[in-house]
C-alpha positions as CSV (number, residue, x, y, z in Angstrom):
1,M,0.0,0.0,0.0
2,G,1.2,3.5,-0.8
3,L,2.8,5.8,1.7
4,F,-0.1,8.3,1.3
5,N,-2.6,5.8,2.5
6,L,-0.4,4.6,5.4
7,L,-0.1,8.2,6.6
8,K,-3.8,8.7,6.5
9,I,-4.4,5.6,8.5
10,K,-1.9,6.6,11.2
11,K,-3.5,10.1,11.5
12,G,-6.9,8.5,12.0
13,T,-8.5,10.3,9.1
14,P,-11.3,8.5,7.1
15,Y,-9.8,5.9,4.8
16,S,-12.4,3.1,4.6
17,H,-14.0,4.1,1.3
18,E,-10.6,4.4,-0.4
19,I,-9.7,0.9,0.8
20,V,-12.9,-0.5,-0.5
21,D,-12.2,1.1,-3.9
22,Q,-8.7,-0.5,-3.9
23,L,-10.2,-3.8,-3.0
24,E,-12.5,-3.6,-5.9
25,R,-9.6,-2.8,-8.3
26,L,-7.9,-5.9,-6.9
27,G,-10.9,-8.1,-7.7
28,Y,-12.1,-8.6,-4.1
29,F,-15.8,-8.5,-5.3
30,R,-15.4,-10.7,-8.4
31,Y,-17.5,-13.5,-6.8
32,T,-20.2,-11.2,-5.4
33,D,-23.6,-10.9,-6.9
34,K,-24.2,-7.4,-8.3
35,N,-27.4,-7.2,-6.2
36,D,-25.4,-7.5,-3.0
37,L,-22.4,-5.3,-4.0
38,E,-23.4,-2.0,-2.6
39,E,-24.5,-3.5,0.7
40,L,-21.3,-5.4,1.0
41,K,-19.2,-2.3,0.2
42,M,-21.0,-0.4,2.9
43,E,-20.5,-3.2,5.5
44,I,-16.8,-3.5,4.7
45,S,-16.4,0.3,4.9
46,S,-18.1,0.4,8.3
47,G,-16.1,-2.5,9.6
48,L,-12.8,-0.9,8.6
49,K,-13.7,2.5,10.0
50,E,-15.2,1.4,13.3
51,G,-13.5,-1.8,14.2
52,H,-10.5,-2.2,11.9
53,C,-11.9,-5.6,10.8
54,L,-12.9,-7.1,7.5
55,S,-16.7,-7.4,7.7
56,T,-19.1,-9.2,5.4
57,I,-22.8,-9.9,4.8
58,Y,-24.5,-13.2,5.1
59,S,-27.4,-14.8,3.3
60,D,-30.7,-14.9,5.3
61,K,-31.3,-18.6,4.5
62,S,-29.5,-21.8,5.6
63,P,-26.5,-22.4,5.4
64,Y,-26.1,-18.6,6.0
65,T,-22.9,-18.3,4.1
66,A,-21.1,-15.0,3.3
67,K,-22.4,-13.5,0.1
68,E,-19.0,-12.6,-1.2
69,L,-17.9,-16.3,-1.1
70,R,-14.7,-15.4,0.7
71,H,-15.5,-15.9,4.4
72,Y,-16.2,-19.3,5.9
73,G,-16.5,-20.5,9.4
74,L,-13.9,-23.1,10.2
75,D,-14.9,-24.6,13.6
76,G,-11.8,-26.6,14.7
77,E,-13.8,-29.0,16.8
78,A,-16.2,-29.8,14.0
79,L,-13.4,-30.1,11.5
80,F,-11.5,-32.6,13.6
81,E,-14.6,-34.7,14.3
82,E,-15.7,-37.6,12.0
83,G,-16.7,-36.3,8.6
84,G,-15.7,-32.7,9.4
85,F,-13.3,-32.4,6.4
86,L,-16.0,-33.5,4.0
87,D,-18.4,-31.0,5.4
88,C,-15.9,-28.1,5.1
89,L,-15.0,-29.1,1.5
90,M,-18.6,-29.1,0.5
91,A,-19.0,-25.7,2.2
92,I,-16.3,-24.0,0.2
93,K,-17.1,-25.7,-3.1
94,P,-19.3,-22.8,-4.3
95,T,-16.2,-20.6,-4.2
96,F,-14.2,-23.1,-6.3
97,D,-17.1,-23.3,-8.7
98,K,-17.2,-19.5,-9.0
99,M,-13.5,-19.5,-9.6
100,G,-13.9,-22.1,-12.3
101,L,-11.8,-24.6,-10.4
102,E,-12.2,-28.3,-9.8
103,L,-12.8,-29.7,-6.3
104,T,-13.6,-33.4,-6.3
105,F,-12.6,-35.8,-3.5
106,S,-12.5,-39.5,-3.0
107,N,-10.7,-42.2,-0.9
108,Y,-11.7,-40.4,2.3
109,V,-10.4,-42.5,5.1
110,E,-10.6,-42.0,8.9
111,E,-9.1,-44.8,11.0
112,W,-9.4,-44.5,14.7
113,D,-7.6,-47.1,16.9
114,P,-9.1,-46.8,20.4
115,E,-6.6,-49.3,21.9
116,N,-3.6,-47.3,20.8
117,D,-5.4,-43.9,20.8
118,W,-4.3,-42.8,17.4
119,L,-5.9,-41.4,14.3
120,N,-5.1,-41.9,10.6
121,H,-6.8,-39.6,8.2
122,R,-6.3,-39.1,4.5
123,I,-8.1,-37.9,1.4
124,T,-7.6,-37.7,-2.3
125,I,-8.6,-34.3,-3.9
126,N,-8.6,-33.9,-7.7
127,G,-6.6,-37.1,-7.9
128,K,-3.9,-36.1,-5.4
129,E,-3.6,-37.9,-2.1
130,Y,-3.1,-35.9,1.1
131,T,-2.3,-37.1,4.6
132,I,-4.3,-35.2,7.2
133,F,-3.2,-37.2,10.3
134,K,-0.9,-40.1,10.7
135,N,-0.7,-42.0,14.0
136,F,-2.0,-38.8,15.6
137,K,-2.7,-38.7,19.3
138,G,-4.7,-36.1,21.2
139,V,-7.1,-33.3,20.3
140,G,-6.2,-31.8,16.9
141,W,-8.5,-28.8,16.4
142,A,-5.8,-26.4,15.3
143,E,-3.9,-29.1,13.5
144,A,-7.0,-29.9,11.5
145,A,-7.4,-26.3,10.4
146,Q,-3.7,-26.1,9.4
147,R,-4.0,-29.3,7.3
148,F,-7.3,-28.1,5.7
149,A,-5.8,-24.7,4.7
150,D,-2.6,-26.2,3.3
151,I,-4.5,-28.7,1.3
152,I,-6.8,-26.1,-0.2
153,N,-3.8,-23.8,-0.9
154,D,-2.0,-26.6,-2.6
155,Q,-4.9,-27.1,-4.9
156,L,-5.3,-23.4,-5.6
157,R,-1.6,-23.3,-6.5
158,I,-1.9,-26.3,-8.8
159,Q,-4.8,-24.9,-10.6
160,G,-3.0,-21.6,-11.3
161,T,-5.1,-19.1,-9.4
162,D,-3.7,-16.2,-7.3
163,E,-6.3,-16.9,-4.6
164,R,-5.1,-18.4,-1.3
165,L,-6.9,-19.4,2.0
166,Y,-5.9,-17.5,5.1
167,L,-6.9,-18.5,8.7
168,A,-8.3,-16.2,11.4
169,N,-9.1,-16.9,15.1
170,G,-9.3,-20.5,16.1
171,G,-11.2,-23.2,18.0
172,N,-14.9,-23.0,17.7
173,D,-14.6,-19.4,16.3
174,G,-12.1,-20.3,13.5
175,M,-12.5,-18.6,10.2
176,A,-11.1,-19.3,6.7
177,I,-10.8,-16.3,4.3
178,F,-10.0,-16.4,0.6
179,L,-7.7,-13.5,-0.5
180,T,-5.1,-12.9,-3.2
181,E,-1.6,-11.9,-2.1
182,K,-2.2,-8.3,-3.1
183,Q,-5.5,-8.1,-1.2
184,F,-3.8,-9.5,1.8
185,E,-0.9,-7.0,1.6
186,L,-3.4,-4.2,1.3
187,L,-5.4,-5.3,4.4
188,D,-2.7,-6.6,6.6
189,P,-1.5,-3.2,7.9
190,I,-5.0,-2.0,8.5
191,L,-6.8,-4.9,10.3
192,K,-6.3,-4.6,14.0
193,N,-8.9,-6.9,15.4
194,P,-6.8,-9.9,16.6
195,N,-9.7,-12.3,16.5
196,E,-10.8,-11.7,12.9
197,R,-7.5,-10.8,11.2
198,P,-6.5,-13.1,8.4
199,Q,-3.1,-14.7,8.9
200,R,-0.7,-16.5,6.7
201,I,-0.7,-20.2,7.7
202,E,2.8,-20.2,9.1
203,V,2.0,-17.1,11.3
204,W,-1.3,-18.6,12.4
205,C,0.5,-21.8,13.5
206,K,2.9,-19.9,15.6
207,L,0.1,-17.9,17.2
208,N,-1.7,-21.2,18.0
209,M,1.5,-22.9,19.1
210,I,1.3,-25.9,16.8
211,E,3.8,-27.5,14.4
212,R,3.0,-27.1,10.8
213,M,3.0,-30.6,9.4
214,P,3.2,-31.5,5.6
215,V,0.0,-32.8,4.0
216,L,1.3,-34.6,0.9
217,G,0.5,-38.2,0.3
218,E,2.6,-40.9,1.8
């Protein structure tokens, strides 16, 4: 972001509409229905001005997803539980469809050994196998979110898009947010809300005190 905008932010003068305009130039609203565009812009502008957070608007019908197809709830507990990965993949599929990308999955395996108290968990996405957990012991809410984000980002990279998945918050209040690198760089100096601020995966792992484990197939 330019020095002029940084100075305006530091002085506390209005900047939210300028940031919204910059987000539009960077393609932030490319997946938003035109009927929702003005409402979304106003919501983002208000969030940036009042709470230094990236706000959104949600549909008024189940499953109550964000209308810009960028924000998704990522409840670490639900993700770690049986079938959680499949549920989250189905939840974000509309974004992949809007991007014109493939998201098919198969060979979904969850093996729990109660005697040895370990979990093996793997999945094949678009023909590529990923290891989510191998002989894992304990409660892996944060680890599941890291694996999910890294798998999705690997597929985004393979399919040649500049979009990436960023993580925010954690636990039952976890969030996953699609942004391009340029959109992230624009927002990163501005967003001050520690609970809703999108983070790069490596930074998010440090904040949540977990080891970032590889997810490629065995």
